[in-house]
N, C-alpha and C positions, 0 to 999 in steps of 0.2 A: 562475528564481524567479518563481512565478505566484501572485498573490493567490487565496485560497481561493474566494471567490465567483465570480471569473472562471473558474476551473477547473471549478467546479460547473456554471456556465452552459454551458460548452463540452461537458462530459459530456452534459448533458441534450439539447443540440442534436444531438450525435453519436448518442445513443441513438435519437432520433426518426428521423434519417436512415438509421441502420442498419436499424431496423424496417421502413422503407419500401423498403429495398433500394437506396438511393441510394449509400451508402458501403460499402466492405468493412469487415472487422474492423479496429479501430484500437487501438493501444497508446499511451497518453500517459505519458511519463516526465518528471517535473518535481520541483521542490522548492516548498515553501510558506514564507511568513513564519510566525512563531509563531502558532498557533491551537490551540484545543481543539475537537474535534468529538464530538458526542454521538449515539449510535445510537438506534434506536427502542425499545430495551428498557431503557435506563437514563436517568436524568435528571441534574440538576445536583447531586444529593446526593454525587456522587463528586468534586466540586471541593472541595478541603480548605483553600483559602486564601480570604480574604474578597474580595468584589467590588471593593473599592477597590484591593486588591493587583493584581488582574487589570488594572484600569485603569492603574495605575502602570507595569506591565510592558508595556502595549499589546497584550495578548493578547485576541483576539476569540474568541467562543464561537458555534459553529454547531450547530443541531439538524438532523440529516440523516436520511435514510431507510434507511441501511445497517443491517446486523446488527451486533451487538456493543455494547459500552458506550462509555465516554469514552476518548479517546486524544489524544495530542499530535502535531501536525505542525509541523516547523520546519526551519531551515537545517541542512544536513548529513544530511538524511534523504532517501532516494530513494523517491519515491512512484510507484507504477505503477497506472494506471487502464485496464484492458483494456475496450474496448467491443466485445463480440463476441456472436454469436448462439449460444446454447446448443444449440438444435435443429439448426442447420446443422453444428455441430461434434460432434453426437452426445453431448452431455454433460448430466448432471443437475447440480443445484446442488452436491451433496456431491462428485461427481467433479471439478467445476470447482475447488472450494476445495482439494481434495487436490492437484490439479495446480499450483495457485498455490504451495502449500507446497513441492511438489517442485521448482519452479523455484528457490526461494530456497535449499532444502537443497543442490541441485546447485551453485548459485553459491558458497555457503559452502564446499563441499567443494573447489572449485577454488582457494580461498584458504587451504586447510589448516585449515578449521574444521568440526567435526562438529556439524551441526544435527539436530534431531529434532522430532517432534510430541508434544503432550500432548492426549489425546482430548477432554477437556472444554474446552480452550482453543484455539480456532483460531489459527494463526500458527506461527512457527518459534522453537524454543528451543535454547539451548546449556546446558552444565552450569551456567553462572553466571547464567542468566536468560533473558529473552525478547528476541530481537533483531529480530523482524519481526511486526507486527500485520496481521491480515487481516479485512476487513469488506466484504461485498458486498451489492448490491441487484440484483434482476432485474426489469426492467420491459418488458412486451411480449416476453418471452423474450430480452431483450438485457441484458447485464451492465453494471454501472457500479460506481464505487468500486473497491477492490482491495486493494493491499498497501502497507505503509509500512515500509521497511527502514532501520534505524538504522545509518548508515555512520559519520559523525563528528558525531553529534547531541549537543547540550548536554543531557545526561541530567538536569540539575537541574530542568528543567521537568516531568518525570514525577513529581517529588516534590510537586508542587502538586495532584496528582489521585490517585485510586485507578485506575490504568490498567486498562481492561477490567474494572473492578469488583474488582480484586485489591488487598487492603489491606496487602500485604507491601512494606515500604520497600526500595528498591534492586533491585526485580525486573527492571527494564529495563536492557539493556546495548546495546552497539554493536560494530560490527566493529572500529573503532579501539581501543576499550577491550580487546577480546578479544586483538587482536594486539599491543597495547602500543605502537603508533605510529599517527600520523594517516594516514587513507586518504581521498582526495578522492572525492566522489560520481561525478564524471565518469570516474574511472579504472575503475569497475566496470560502466559501462553496456554496454560491448561484451560482457562476460561474461554480463550479465543477458539481453541480447538473444539470445545463443547458447543459453543455458539455456532461455529461454522458447520459442524456435522448436523446440528439441529436444523439450521436454516436450509441447507442444501440436501438433507436426507442422506448423508454419507455416514459410514462408519470408518474410522481411521485406524491404521496399523503403523506403529512406529517401533521398529525393532531395537534400534540403538540411538543414543543421543547423536546429534549432528547429522542424522540421515534425513533425507526428504520424507515427509509424511505421505504415504500412499493412501488414496481415497477409493473406496469401493462403494458403489451405489447400494443402498439397502433394498433388499427385495420387498416388493409390495409397496 
């Protein structure tokens, strides 16, 4: 569980180090306390509860530079922040987002859930709603931000906003809701890493718990 500002500062430091060739590609996997984040294309008009209610709930609001509109981050949600070089990995922005979606779709498939894309709305969907949001930023050719997968998230918080600008109530769902029983975030990390390394062609090295996962491109 990492406070949002701390994770944002870490991402920015890693982006700078990656751009200078100091670090390899890195994947941050974490959770956040409850926050709303607003992308560069939408504003606070998609928060549909009054400011005093936000204060009562202790929910901070962050304006950040990623694509997409407003979304919620909180406990029970697996956040993935890949810090990688698009050029060195031979990727354009659209290809990169497509691969992120593929990572989640493959992970869901391993859990017996059929995920899919909707062209106008980046992220991953199931028949009953949206289970994963994706919003990225590219700085000096290096990616930051990434995906937010609802594993066992309290979906009530999405009712406080129009997530990603969508005004349909109950549009967000979670893996636990789909399966009908609780799933812990930690239980799917291994599957996520396997799917990520398979889709992006990486092998990963994790020396100790709670350390960033370093990604090296597989030769050939």
